[in-house]
PDBQT receptor file of N, H, CA, C and O in Angstrom, charges set to zero:
ATOM      1  N   UNK A   1      17.434   3.382  -0.336  1.00  0.00    +0.000 N 
ATOM      2  CA  UNK A   1      16.087   3.418  -0.811  1.00  0.00    +0.000 C 
ATOM      3  C   UNK A   1      15.331   2.191  -0.221  1.00  0.00    +0.000 C 
ATOM      4  O   UNK A   1      15.809   1.064  -0.355  1.00  0.00    +0.000 OA
ATOM      5  N   UNK A   2      14.185   2.394   0.414  1.00  0.00    +0.000 N 
ATOM      6  H   UNK A   2      13.797   3.309   0.523  1.00  0.00    +0.000 HD
ATOM      7  CA  UNK A   2      13.350   1.284   0.876  1.00  0.00    +0.000 C 
ATOM      8  C   UNK A   2      12.380   0.857  -0.131  1.00  0.00    +0.000 C 
ATOM      9  O   UNK A   2      11.458   1.595  -0.480  1.00  0.00    +0.000 OA
ATOM     10  N   UNK A   3      12.574  -0.373  -0.630  1.00  0.00    +0.000 N 
ATOM     11  H   UNK A   3      13.322  -0.972  -0.346  1.00  0.00    +0.000 HD
ATOM     12  CA  UNK A   3      11.694  -0.926  -1.684  1.00  0.00    +0.000 C 
ATOM     13  C   UNK A   3      10.460  -1.567  -1.081  1.00  0.00    +0.000 C 
ATOM     14  O   UNK A   3       9.577  -1.935  -1.855  1.00  0.00    +0.000 OA
ATOM     15  N   UNK A   4      10.316  -1.733   0.182  1.00  0.00    +0.000 N 
ATOM     16  H   UNK A   4      11.033  -1.434   0.812  1.00  0.00    +0.000 HD
ATOM     17  CA  UNK A   4       9.060  -2.154   0.822  1.00  0.00    +0.000 C 
ATOM     18  C   UNK A   4       8.408  -0.877   1.384  1.00  0.00    +0.000 C 
ATOM     19  O   UNK A   4       8.943  -0.236   2.289  1.00  0.00    +0.000 OA
ATOM     20  N   UNK A   5       7.238  -0.526   0.824  1.00  0.00    +0.000 N 
ATOM     21  H   UNK A   5       6.803  -1.046   0.089  1.00  0.00    +0.000 HD
ATOM     22  CA  UNK A   5       6.576   0.671   1.218  1.00  0.00    +0.000 C 
ATOM     23  C   UNK A   5       5.105   0.426   1.504  1.00  0.00    +0.000 C 
ATOM     24  O   UNK A   5       4.460  -0.392   0.848  1.00  0.00    +0.000 OA
ATOM     25  N   UNK A   6       4.595   1.126   2.464  1.00  0.00    +0.000 N 
ATOM     26  H   UNK A   6       5.119   1.790   2.996  1.00  0.00    +0.000 HD
ATOM     27  CA  UNK A   6       3.135   1.017   2.854  1.00  0.00    +0.000 C 
ATOM     28  C   UNK A   6       2.359   2.049   2.058  1.00  0.00    +0.000 C 
ATOM     29  O   UNK A   6       2.839   3.148   1.781  1.00  0.00    +0.000 OA
ATOM     30  N   UNK A   7       1.121   1.655   1.694  1.00  0.00    +0.000 N 
ATOM     31  H   UNK A   7       0.731   0.762   1.919  1.00  0.00    +0.000 HD
ATOM     32  CA  UNK A   7       0.261   2.537   0.964  1.00  0.00    +0.000 C 
ATOM     33  C   UNK A   7      -1.168   2.255   1.418  1.00  0.00    +0.000 C 
ATOM     34  O   UNK A   7      -1.569   1.106   1.607  1.00  0.00    +0.000 OA
ATOM     35  N   UNK A   8      -1.905   3.313   1.583  1.00  0.00    +0.000 N 
ATOM     36  H   UNK A   8      -1.580   4.246   1.430  1.00  0.00    +0.000 HD
ATOM     37  CA  UNK A   8      -3.364   3.144   1.904  1.00  0.00    +0.000 C 
ATOM     38  C   UNK A   8      -4.204   3.044   0.660  1.00  0.00    +0.000 C 
ATOM     39  O   UNK A   8      -3.937   3.749  -0.313  1.00  0.00    +0.000 OA
ATOM     40  N   UNK A   9      -5.179   2.223   0.654  1.00  0.00    +0.000 N 
ATOM     41  H   UNK A   9      -5.396   1.651   1.444  1.00  0.00    +0.000 HD
ATOM     42  CA  UNK A   9      -6.144   2.090  -0.398  1.00  0.00    +0.000 C 
ATOM     43  C   UNK A   9      -7.543   1.693   0.161  1.00  0.00    +0.000 C 
ATOM     44  O   UNK A   9      -7.709   1.555   1.373  1.00  0.00    +0.000 OA
ATOM     45  N   UNK A  10      -8.491   1.522  -0.691  1.00  0.00    +0.000 N 
ATOM     46  H   UNK A  10      -8.356   1.635  -1.676  1.00  0.00    +0.000 HD
ATOM     47  CA  UNK A  10      -9.812   1.184  -0.237  1.00  0.00    +0.000 C 
ATOM     48  C   UNK A  10     -10.201  -0.225  -0.726  1.00  0.00    +0.000 C 
ATOM     49  O   UNK A  10     -10.027  -0.581  -1.892  1.00  0.00    +0.000 OA
ATOM     50  N   UNK A  11     -10.702  -0.952   0.167  1.00  0.00    +0.000 N 
ATOM     51  H   UNK A  11     -10.843  -0.662   1.114  1.00  0.00    +0.000 HD
ATOM     52  CA  UNK A  11     -11.287  -2.310  -0.124  1.00  0.00    +0.000 C 
ATOM     53  C   UNK A  11     -12.393  -2.220  -1.037  1.00  0.00    +0.000 C 
ATOM     54  O   UNK A  11     -13.326  -1.467  -0.758  1.00  0.00    +0.000 OA
ATOM     55  N   UNK A  12     -12.403  -2.967  -2.206  1.00  0.00    +0.000 N 
ATOM     56  H   UNK A  12     -11.645  -3.579  -2.433  1.00  0.00    +0.000 HD
ATOM     57  CA  UNK A  12     -13.549  -2.899  -3.161  1.00  0.00    +0.000 C 
ATOM     58  C   UNK A  12     -14.800  -3.585  -2.658  1.00  0.00    +0.000 C 
ATOM     59  O   UNK A  12     -15.843  -3.492  -3.305  1.00  0.00    +0.000 OA
ATOM     60  N   UNK A  13     -14.736  -4.288  -1.501  1.00  0.00    +0.000 N 
ATOM     61  H   UNK A  13     -13.888  -4.363  -0.975  1.00  0.00    +0.000 HD
ATOM     62  CA  UNK A  13     -15.908  -4.973  -0.938  1.00  0.00    +0.000 C 
ATOM     63  C   UNK A  13     -16.608  -4.164   0.123  1.00  0.00    +0.000 C 
ATOM     64  O   UNK A  13     -17.809  -3.906   0.041  1.00  0.00    +0.000 OA
ATOM     65  N   UNK A  14     -15.809  -3.748   1.166  1.00  0.00    +0.000 N 
ATOM     66  H   UNK A  14     -14.833  -3.957   1.233  1.00  0.00    +0.000 HD
ATOM     67  CA  UNK A  14     -16.399  -3.106   2.321  1.00  0.00    +0.000 C 
ATOM     68  C   UNK A  14     -16.117  -1.625   2.373  1.00  0.00    +0.000 C 
ATOM     69  O   UNK A  14     -16.610  -0.940   3.269  1.00  0.00    +0.000 OA
ATOM     70  N   UNK A  15     -15.339  -1.112   1.443  1.00  0.00    +0.000 N 
ATOM     71  H   UNK A  15     -14.939  -1.669   0.715  1.00  0.00    +0.000 HD
ATOM     72  CA  UNK A  15     -15.015   0.321   1.241  1.00  0.00    +0.000 C 
ATOM     73  C   UNK A  15     -14.239   0.944   2.487  1.00  0.00    +0.000 C 
ATOM     74  O   UNK A  15     -14.197   2.161   2.667  1.00  0.00    +0.000 OA
ATOM     75  N   UNK A  16     -13.657   0.065   3.292  1.00  0.00    +0.000 N 
ATOM     76  H   UNK A  16     -13.691  -0.923   3.146  1.00  0.00    +0.000 HD
ATOM     77  CA  UNK A  16     -12.819   0.558   4.376  1.00  0.00    +0.000 C 
ATOM     78  C   UNK A  16     -11.484   0.949   3.870  1.00  0.00    +0.000 C 
ATOM     79  O   UNK A  16     -11.039   0.377   2.874  1.00  0.00    +0.000 OA
ATOM     80  N   UNK A  17     -10.799   1.888   4.479  1.00  0.00    +0.000 N 
ATOM     81  H   UNK A  17     -11.160   2.352   5.288  1.00  0.00    +0.000 HD
ATOM     82  CA  UNK A  17      -9.411   2.221   4.116  1.00  0.00    +0.000 C 
ATOM     83  C   UNK A  17      -8.530   1.142   4.763  1.00  0.00    +0.000 C 
ATOM     84  O   UNK A  17      -8.621   0.858   5.958  1.00  0.00    +0.000 OA
ATOM     85  N   UNK A  18      -7.655   0.544   3.897  1.00  0.00    +0.000 N 
ATOM     86  H   UNK A  18      -7.581   0.775   2.927  1.00  0.00    +0.000 HD
ATOM     87  CA  UNK A  18      -6.717  -0.495   4.421  1.00  0.00    +0.000 C 
ATOM     88  C   UNK A  18      -5.324  -0.109   4.029  1.00  0.00    +0.000 C 
ATOM     89  O   UNK A  18      -5.112   0.690   3.117  1.00  0.00    +0.000 OA
ATOM     90  N   UNK A  19      -4.350  -0.700   4.747  1.00  0.00    +0.000 N 
ATOM     91  H   UNK A  19      -4.522  -1.349   5.488  1.00  0.00    +0.000 HD
ATOM     92  CA  UNK A  19      -2.936  -0.423   4.516  1.00  0.00    +0.000 C 
ATOM     93  C   UNK A  19      -2.303  -1.671   3.905  1.00  0.00    +0.000 C 
ATOM     94  O   UNK A  19      -2.415  -2.767   4.455  1.00  0.00    +0.000 OA
ATOM     95  N   UNK A  20      -1.629  -1.493   2.747  1.00  0.00    +0.000 N 
ATOM     96  H   UNK A  20      -1.538  -0.603   2.300  1.00  0.00    +0.000 HD
ATOM     97  CA  UNK A  20      -0.934  -2.554   2.085  1.00  0.00    +0.000 C 
ATOM     98  C   UNK A  20       0.546  -2.223   2.080  1.00  0.00    +0.000 C 
ATOM     99  O   UNK A  20       0.950  -1.072   1.918  1.00  0.00    +0.000 OA
ATOM    100  N   UNK A  21       1.390  -3.331   2.274  1.00  0.00    +0.000 N 
ATOM    101  H   UNK A  21       1.062  -4.266   2.405  1.00  0.00    +0.000 HD
ATOM    102  CA  UNK A  21       2.798  -3.205   2.183  1.00  0.00    +0.000 C 
ATOM    103  C   UNK A  21       3.151  -3.706   0.781  1.00  0.00    +0.000 C 
ATOM    104  O   UNK A  21       2.884  -4.864   0.457  1.00  0.00    +0.000 OA
ATOM    105  N   UNK A  22       3.758  -2.836  -0.067  1.00  0.00    +0.000 N 
ATOM    106  H   UNK A  22       3.975  -1.896   0.196  1.00  0.00    +0.000 HD
ATOM    107  CA  UNK A  22       4.067  -3.173  -1.384  1.00  0.00    +0.000 C 
ATOM    108  C   UNK A  22       5.557  -3.350  -1.625  1.00  0.00    +0.000 C 
ATOM    109  O   UNK A  22       6.354  -2.612  -1.045  1.00  0.00    +0.000 OA
ATOM    110  N   UNK A  23       5.975  -4.327  -2.480  1.00  0.00    +0.000 N 
ATOM    111  H   UNK A  23       5.328  -4.926  -2.952  1.00  0.00    +0.000 HD
ATOM    112  CA  UNK A  23       7.392  -4.582  -2.790  1.00  0.00    +0.000 C 
ATOM    113  C   UNK A  23       7.607  -3.847  -4.169  1.00  0.00    +0.000 C 
ATOM    114  O   UNK A  23       7.119  -4.283  -5.211  1.00  0.00    +0.000 OA
ATOM    115  N   UNK A  24       8.325  -2.769  -4.107  1.00  0.00    +0.000 N 
ATOM    116  H   UNK A  24       8.721  -2.414  -3.260  1.00  0.00    +0.000 HD
ATOM    117  CA  UNK A  24       8.527  -1.938  -5.290  1.00  0.00    +0.000 C 
ATOM    118  C   UNK A  24       9.742  -2.303  -6.032  1.00  0.00    +0.000 C 
ATOM    119  O   UNK A  24      10.155  -1.570  -6.931  1.00  0.00    +0.000 OA
ATOM    120  N   UNK A  25      10.358  -3.428  -5.697  1.00  0.00    +0.000 N 
ATOM    121  H   UNK A  25      10.022  -4.023  -4.967  1.00  0.00    +0.000 HD
ATOM    122  CA  UNK A  25      11.560  -3.907  -6.425  1.00  0.00    +0.000 C 
ATOM    123  C   UNK A  25      11.142  -4.661  -7.640  1.00  0.00    +0.000 C 
ATOM    124  O   UNK A  25      11.993  -4.965  -8.476  1.00  0.00    +0.000 OA
ATOM    125  N   UNK A  26       9.866  -4.991  -7.800  1.00  0.00    +0.000 N 
ATOM    126  H   UNK A  26       9.174  -4.744  -7.122  1.00  0.00    +0.000 HD
ATOM    127  CA  UNK A  26       9.306  -5.721  -8.986  1.00  0.00    +0.000 C 
ATOM    128  C   UNK A  26       8.584  -4.678  -9.852  1.00  0.00    +0.000 C 
ATOM    129  O   UNK A  26       7.764  -3.907  -9.353  1.00  0.00    +0.000 OA
ATOM    130  N   UNK A  27       8.895  -4.667 -11.139  1.00  0.00    +0.000 N 
ATOM    131  H   UNK A  27       9.560  -5.294 -11.544  1.00  0.00    +0.000 HD
ATOM    132  CA  UNK A  27       8.279  -3.674 -12.011  1.00  0.00    +0.000 C 
ATOM    133  C   UNK A  27       6.755  -3.799 -12.193  1.00  0.00    +0.000 C 
ATOM    134  O   UNK A  27       6.020  -2.812 -12.198  1.00  0.00    +0.000 OA
ATOM    135  N   UNK A  28       6.333  -5.019 -12.338  1.00  0.00    +0.000 N 
ATOM    136  H   UNK A  28       6.929  -5.821 -12.334  1.00  0.00    +0.000 HD
ATOM    137  CA  UNK A  28       4.841  -5.289 -12.494  1.00  0.00    +0.000 C 
ATOM    138  C   UNK A  28       4.504  -6.594 -11.716  1.00  0.00    +0.000 C 
ATOM    139  O   UNK A  28       5.176  -7.612 -11.884  1.00  0.00    +0.000 OA
ATOM    140  N   UNK A  29       3.494  -6.544 -10.900  1.00  0.00    +0.000 N 
ATOM    141  H   UNK A  29       2.948  -5.717 -10.764  1.00  0.00    +0.000 HD
ATOM    142  CA  UNK A  29       3.032  -7.719 -10.188  1.00  0.00    +0.000 C 
ATOM    143  C   UNK A  29       1.603  -7.607  -9.866  1.00  0.00    +0.000 C 
ATOM    144  O   UNK A  29       1.044  -6.521  -9.708  1.00  0.00    +0.000 OA
ATOM    145  N   UNK A  30       0.981  -8.828  -9.765  1.00  0.00    +0.000 N 
ATOM    146  H   UNK A  30       1.435  -9.709  -9.893  1.00  0.00    +0.000 HD
ATOM    147  CA  UNK A  30      -0.465  -8.964  -9.379  1.00  0.00    +0.000 C 
ATOM    148  C   UNK A  30      -0.531 -10.135  -8.443  1.00  0.00    +0.000 C 
ATOM    149  O   UNK A  30       0.110 -11.161  -8.671  1.00  0.00    +0.000 OA
ATOM    150  N   UNK A  31      -1.301  -9.990  -7.391  1.00  0.00    +0.000 N 
ATOM    151  H   UNK A  31      -1.821  -9.157  -7.206  1.00  0.00    +0.000 HD
ATOM    152  CA  UNK A  31      -1.493 -11.045  -6.422  1.00  0.00    +0.000 C 
ATOM    153  C   UNK A  31      -2.835 -10.849  -5.708  1.00  0.00    +0.000 C 
ATOM    154  O   UNK A  31      -3.406  -9.758  -5.694  1.00  0.00    +0.000 OA
ATOM    155  N   UNK A  32      -3.306 -11.930  -5.126  1.00  0.00    +0.000 N 
ATOM    156  H   UNK A  32      -2.842 -12.816  -5.138  1.00  0.00    +0.000 HD
ATOM    157  CA  UNK A  32      -4.523 -11.920  -4.358  1.00  0.00    +0.000 C 
ATOM    158  C   UNK A  32      -4.164 -11.847  -2.867  1.00  0.00    +0.000 C 
ATOM    159  O   UNK A  32      -3.312 -12.567  -2.345  1.00  0.00    +0.000 OA
ATOM    160  N   UNK A  33      -4.903 -10.897  -2.214  1.00  0.00    +0.000 N 
ATOM    161  H   UNK A  33      -5.595 -10.313  -2.638  1.00  0.00    +0.000 HD
ATOM    162  CA  UNK A  33      -4.726 -10.670  -0.784  1.00  0.00    +0.000 C 
ATOM    163  C   UNK A  33      -6.094 -10.488  -0.097  1.00  0.00    +0.000 C 
ATOM    164  O   UNK A  33      -6.952  -9.802  -0.651  1.00  0.00    +0.000 OA
ATOM    165  N   UNK A  34      -6.312 -11.044   1.017  1.00  0.00    +0.000 N 
ATOM    166  H   UNK A  34      -5.614 -11.602   1.467  1.00  0.00    +0.000 HD
ATOM    167  CA  UNK A  34      -7.617 -10.858   1.701  1.00  0.00    +0.000 C 
ATOM    168  C   UNK A  34      -7.658  -9.506   2.430  1.00  0.00    +0.000 C 
ATOM    169  O   UNK A  34      -6.663  -9.100   3.031  1.00  0.00    +0.000 OA
ATOM    170  N   UNK A  35      -8.758  -8.835   2.382  1.00  0.00    +0.000 N 
ATOM    171  H   UNK A  35      -9.566  -9.165   1.893  1.00  0.00    +0.000 HD
ATOM    172  CA  UNK A  35      -8.969  -7.627   3.117  1.00  0.00    +0.000 C 
ATOM    173  C   UNK A  35      -8.760  -7.911   4.614  1.00  0.00    +0.000 C 
ATOM    174  O   UNK A  35      -9.312  -8.885   5.126  1.00  0.00    +0.000 OA
ATOM    175  N   UNK A  36      -7.987  -7.098   5.317  1.00  0.00    +0.000 N 
ATOM    176  H   UNK A  36      -7.538  -6.307   4.901  1.00  0.00    +0.000 HD
ATOM    177  CA  UNK A  36      -7.859  -7.308   6.776  1.00  0.00    +0.000 C 
ATOM    178  C   UNK A  36      -9.107  -6.953   7.567  1.00  0.00    +0.000 C 
ATOM    179  O   UNK A  36      -9.208  -7.304   8.742  1.00  0.00    +0.000 OA
ATOM    180  N   UNK A  37     -10.094  -6.240   6.926  1.00  0.00    +0.000 N 
ATOM    181  H   UNK A  37     -10.012  -5.954   5.971  1.00  0.00    +0.000 HD
ATOM    182  CA  UNK A  37     -11.306  -5.894   7.625  1.00  0.00    +0.000 C 
ATOM    183  C   UNK A  37     -12.399  -6.928   7.402  1.00  0.00    +0.000 C 
ATOM    184  O   UNK A  37     -12.942  -7.486   8.356  1.00  0.00    +0.000 OA
ATOM    185  N   UNK A  38     -12.720  -7.181   6.129  1.00  0.00    +0.000 N 
ATOM    186  H   UNK A  38     -12.279  -6.727   5.354  1.00  0.00    +0.000 HD
ATOM    187  CA  UNK A  38     -13.858  -8.099   5.822  1.00  0.00    +0.000 C 
ATOM    188  C   UNK A  38     -13.435  -9.455   5.355  1.00  0.00    +0.000 C 
ATOM    189  O   UNK A  38     -14.272 -10.329   5.130  1.00  0.00    +0.000 OA
ATOM    190  N   UNK A  39     -12.149  -9.645   5.204  1.00  0.00    +0.000 N 
ATOM    191  H   UNK A  39     -11.469  -8.935   5.386  1.00  0.00    +0.000 HD
ATOM    192  CA  UNK A  39     -11.550 -10.990   4.829  1.00  0.00    +0.000 C 
ATOM    193  C   UNK A  39     -11.955 -11.457   3.481  1.00  0.00    +0.000 C 
ATOM    194  O   UNK A  39     -11.804 -12.648   3.211  1.00  0.00    +0.000 OA
ATOM    195  N   UNK A  40     -12.445 -10.657   2.626  1.00  0.00    +0.000 N 
ATOM    196  H   UNK A  40     -12.569  -9.689   2.845  1.00  0.00    +0.000 HD
ATOM    197  CA  UNK A  40     -12.760 -11.020   1.208  1.00  0.00    +0.000 C 
ATOM    198  C   UNK A  40     -11.604 -10.781   0.352  1.00  0.00    +0.000 C 
ATOM    199  O   UNK A  40     -10.839  -9.848   0.598  1.00  0.00    +0.000 OA
ATOM    200  N   UNK A  41     -11.411 -11.652  -0.749  1.00  0.00    +0.000 N 
ATOM    201  H   UNK A  41     -12.032 -12.409  -0.949  1.00  0.00    +0.000 HD
ATOM    202  CA  UNK A  41     -10.232 -11.569  -1.563  1.00  0.00    +0.000 C 
ATOM    203  C   UNK A  41     -10.222 -10.321  -2.488  1.00  0.00    +0.000 C 
ATOM    204  O   UNK A  41     -11.270  -9.918  -2.992  1.00  0.00    +0.000 OA
ATOM    205  N   UNK A  42      -9.081  -9.741  -2.695  1.00  0.00    +0.000 N 
ATOM    206  H   UNK A  42      -8.229 -10.069  -2.286  1.00  0.00    +0.000 HD
ATOM    207  CA  UNK A  42      -8.846  -8.635  -3.596  1.00  0.00    +0.000 C 
ATOM    208  C   UNK A  42      -7.724  -8.925  -4.507  1.00  0.00    +0.000 C 
ATOM    209  O   UNK A  42      -6.730  -9.511  -4.079  1.00  0.00    +0.000 OA
ATOM    210  N   UNK A  43      -7.823  -8.541  -5.770  1.00  0.00    +0.000 N 
ATOM    211  H   UNK A  43      -8.631  -8.065  -6.118  1.00  0.00    +0.000 HD
ATOM    212  CA  UNK A  43      -6.703  -8.592  -6.697  1.00  0.00    +0.000 C 
ATOM    213  C   UNK A  43      -5.937  -7.295  -6.612  1.00  0.00    +0.000 C 
ATOM    214  O   UNK A  43      -6.498  -6.240  -6.909  1.00  0.00    +0.000 OA
ATOM    215  N   UNK A  44      -4.701  -7.327  -6.226  1.00  0.00    +0.000 N 
ATOM    216  H   UNK A  44      -4.245  -8.184  -5.985  1.00  0.00    +0.000 HD
ATOM    217  CA  UNK A  44      -3.875  -6.172  -6.098  1.00  0.00    +0.000 C 
ATOM    218  C   UNK A  44      -2.893  -6.197  -7.289  1.00  0.00    +0.000 C 
ATOM    219  O   UNK A  44      -2.190  -7.188  -7.487  1.00  0.00    +0.000 OA
ATOM    220  N   UNK A  45      -2.847  -5.153  -8.046  1.00  0.00    +0.000 N 
ATOM    221  H   UNK A  45      -3.418  -4.349  -7.884  1.00  0.00    +0.000 HD
ATOM    222  CA  UNK A  45      -1.964  -4.960  -9.234  1.00  0.00    +0.000 C 
ATOM    223  C   UNK A  45      -1.113  -3.722  -8.931  1.00  0.00    +0.000 C 
ATOM    224  O   UNK A  45      -1.612  -2.641  -8.620  1.00  0.00    +0.000 OA
ATOM    225  N   UNK A  46       0.223  -3.951  -9.041  1.00  0.00    +0.000 N 
ATOM    226  H   UNK A  46       0.629  -4.830  -9.293  1.00  0.00    +0.000 HD
ATOM    227  CA  UNK A  46       1.180  -2.906  -8.706  1.00  0.00    +0.000 C 
ATOM    228  C   UNK A  46       2.174  -2.655  -9.908  1.00  0.00    +0.000 C 
ATOM    229  O   UNK A  46       2.698  -3.607 -10.486  1.00  0.00    +0.000 OA
ATOM    230  N   UNK A  47       2.389  -1.496 -10.224  1.00  0.00    +0.000 N 
ATOM    231  H   UNK A  47       1.964  -0.723  -9.754  1.00  0.00    +0.000 HD
ATOM    232  CA  UNK A  47       3.438  -1.120 -11.235  1.00  0.00    +0.000 C 
ATOM    233  C   UNK A  47       4.387  -0.178 -10.532  1.00  0.00    +0.000 C 
ATOM    234  O   UNK A  47       3.963   0.748  -9.839  1.00  0.00    +0.000 OA
ATOM    235  N   UNK A  48       5.705  -0.424 -10.718  1.00  0.00    +0.000 N 
ATOM    236  H   UNK A  48       6.049  -1.176 -11.280  1.00  0.00    +0.000 HD
ATOM    237  CA  UNK A  48       6.798   0.363 -10.118  1.00  0.00    +0.000 C 
ATOM    238  C   UNK A  48       7.942   0.556 -11.107  1.00  0.00    +0.000 C 
ATOM    239  O   UNK A  48       8.175  -0.255 -12.003  1.00  0.00    +0.000 OA
ATOM    240  N   UNK A  49       8.624   1.640 -10.906  1.00  0.00    +0.000 N 
ATOM    241  H   UNK A  49       8.434   2.299 -10.178  1.00  0.00    +0.000 HD
ATOM    242  CA  UNK A  49       9.825   1.941 -11.727  1.00  0.00    +0.000 C 
ATOM    243  C   UNK A  49      10.782   2.658 -10.820  1.00  0.00    +0.000 C 
ATOM    244  O   UNK A  49      10.425   3.624 -10.145  1.00  0.00    +0.000 OA
ATOM    245  N   UNK A  50      12.057   2.154 -10.810  1.00  0.00    +0.000 N 
ATOM    246  H   UNK A  50      12.347   1.369 -11.359  1.00  0.00    +0.000 HD
ATOM    247  CA  UNK A  50      13.100   2.740 -10.014  1.00  0.00    +0.000 C 
ATOM    248  C   UNK A  50      12.708   2.913  -8.505  1.00  0.00    +0.000 C 
ATOM    249  O   UNK A  50      13.073   3.897  -7.861  1.00  0.00    +0.000 OA
ATOM    250  N   UNK A  51      11.985   1.958  -8.004  1.00  0.00    +0.000 N 
ATOM    251  H   UNK A  51      11.688   1.159  -8.528  1.00  0.00    +0.000 HD
ATOM    252  CA  UNK A  51      11.619   1.958  -6.602  1.00  0.00    +0.000 C 
ATOM    253  C   UNK A  51      10.470   2.864  -6.225  1.00  0.00    +0.000 C 
ATOM    254  O   UNK A  51      10.141   3.029  -5.050  1.00  0.00    +0.000 OA
ATOM    255  N   UNK A  52       9.837   3.476  -7.291  1.00  0.00    +0.000 N 
ATOM    256  H   UNK A  52      10.104   3.342  -8.245  1.00  0.00    +0.000 HD
ATOM    257  CA  UNK A  52       8.691   4.410  -7.032  1.00  0.00    +0.000 C 
ATOM    258  C   UNK A  52       7.431   3.796  -7.565  1.00  0.00    +0.000 C 
ATOM    259  O   UNK A  52       7.423   3.182  -8.632  1.00  0.00    +0.000 OA
ATOM    260  N   UNK A  53       6.346   3.965  -6.807  1.00  0.00    +0.000 N 
ATOM    261  H   UNK A  53       6.352   4.464  -5.940  1.00  0.00    +0.000 HD
ATOM    262  CA  UNK A  53       5.053   3.439  -7.196  1.00  0.00    +0.000 C 
ATOM    263  C   UNK A  53       4.492   4.245  -8.389  1.00  0.00    +0.000 C 
ATOM    264  O   UNK A  53       4.367   5.469  -8.346  1.00  0.00    +0.000 OA
ATOM    265  N   UNK A  54       4.170   3.506  -9.430  1.00  0.00    +0.000 N 
ATOM    266  H   UNK A  54       4.272   2.512  -9.465  1.00  0.00    +0.000 HD
ATOM    267  CA  UNK A  54       3.548   4.169 -10.677  1.00  0.00    +0.000 C 
ATOM    268  C   UNK A  54       2.031   3.948 -10.743  1.00  0.00    +0.000 C 
ATOM    269  O   UNK A  54       1.273   4.828 -11.151  1.00  0.00    +0.000 OA
ATOM    270  N   UNK A  55       1.622   2.764 -10.334  1.00  0.00    +0.000 N 
ATOM    271  H   UNK A  55       2.237   2.050 -10.003  1.00  0.00    +0.000 HD
ATOM    272  CA  UNK A  55       0.281   2.347 -10.510  1.00  0.00    +0.000 C 
ATOM    273  C   UNK A  55      -0.136   1.318  -9.447  1.00  0.00    +0.000 C 
ATOM    274  O   UNK A  55       0.578   0.343  -9.213  1.00  0.00    +0.000 OA
ATOM    275  N   UNK A  56      -1.327   1.544  -8.787  1.00  0.00    +0.000 N 
ATOM    276  H   UNK A  56      -1.907   2.336  -8.977  1.00  0.00    +0.000 HD
ATOM    277  CA  UNK A  56      -1.882   0.644  -7.847  1.00  0.00    +0.000 C 
ATOM    278  C   UNK A  56      -3.381   0.483  -8.064  1.00  0.00    +0.000 C 
ATOM    279  O   UNK A  56      -4.146   1.442  -7.968  1.00  0.00    +0.000 OA
ATOM    280  N   UNK A  57      -3.790  -0.766  -8.363  1.00  0.00    +0.000 N 
ATOM    281  H   UNK A  57      -3.169  -1.546  -8.441  1.00  0.00    +0.000 HD
ATOM    282  CA  UNK A  57      -5.173  -1.030  -8.554  1.00  0.00    +0.000 C 
ATOM    283  C   UNK A  57      -5.577  -2.184  -7.637  1.00  0.00    +0.000 C 
ATOM    284  O   UNK A  57      -4.841  -3.155  -7.464  1.00  0.00    +0.000 OA
ATOM    285  N   UNK A  58      -6.796  -2.044  -7.043  1.00  0.00    +0.000 N 
ATOM    286  H   UNK A  58      -7.394  -1.255  -7.183  1.00  0.00    +0.000 HD
ATOM    287  CA  UNK A  58      -7.320  -3.073  -6.114  1.00  0.00    +0.000 C 
ATOM    288  C   UNK A  58      -8.754  -3.337  -6.643  1.00  0.00    +0.000 C 
ATOM    289  O   UNK A  58      -9.588  -2.435  -6.717  1.00  0.00    +0.000 OA
ATOM    290  N   UNK A  59      -8.996  -4.610  -7.003  1.00  0.00    +0.000 N 
ATOM    291  H   UNK A  59      -8.319  -5.343  -6.943  1.00  0.00    +0.000 HD
ATOM    292  CA  UNK A  59     -10.264  -5.047  -7.538  1.00  0.00    +0.000 C 
ATOM    293  C   UNK A  59     -10.778  -6.237  -6.770  1.00  0.00    +0.000 C 
ATOM    294  O   UNK A  59     -10.014  -6.988  -6.164  1.00  0.00    +0.000 OA
ATOM    295  N   UNK A  60     -12.122  -6.402  -6.806  1.00  0.00    +0.000 N 
ATOM    296  H   UNK A  60     -12.743  -5.791  -7.298  1.00  0.00    +0.000 HD
ATOM    297  CA  UNK A  60     -12.774  -7.531  -6.110  1.00  0.00    +0.000 C 
ATOM    298  C   UNK A  60     -12.441  -8.790  -6.906  1.00  0.00    +0.000 C 
ATOM    299  O   UNK A  60     -12.260  -8.772  -8.123  1.00  0.00    +0.000 OA
ATOM    300  N   UNK A  61     -12.369  -9.902  -6.133  1.00  0.00    +0.000 N 
ATOM    301  H   UNK A  61     -12.515  -9.916  -5.144  1.00  0.00    +0.000 HD
ATOM    302  CA  UNK A  61     -12.161 -11.241  -6.757  1.00  0.00    +0.000 C 
ATOM    303  C   UNK A  61     -13.407 -12.083  -6.320  1.00  0.00    +0.000 C 
ATOM    304  O   UNK A  61     -13.397 -12.710  -5.261  1.00  0.00    +0.000 OA
ATOM    305  N   UNK A  62     -14.434 -12.077  -7.132  1.00  0.00    +0.000 N 
ATOM    306  H   UNK A  62     -14.443 -11.567  -7.992  1.00  0.00    +0.000 HD
ATOM    307  CA  UNK A  62     -15.609 -12.875  -6.799  1.00  0.00    +0.000 C 
ATOM    308  C   UNK A  62     -16.095 -13.596  -8.001  1.00  0.00    +0.000 C 
ATOM    309  O   UNK A  62     -17.083 -14.327  -7.926  1.00  0.00    +0.000 OA
TER     310      UNK A  62
């Protein structure tokens, strides 16, 4: 089972589709990552269980 998985989401600032690599070995995590398109910060919140993505939220950090 690959616990590092890529997922597409939308930047809350520029609305472009972006690709995030998520570590699904951690049940709950939040971190700040810059959008690769507009470089503005986003709060990424991930929930996983048994290596499967349960919840992904991306919010603006301003």
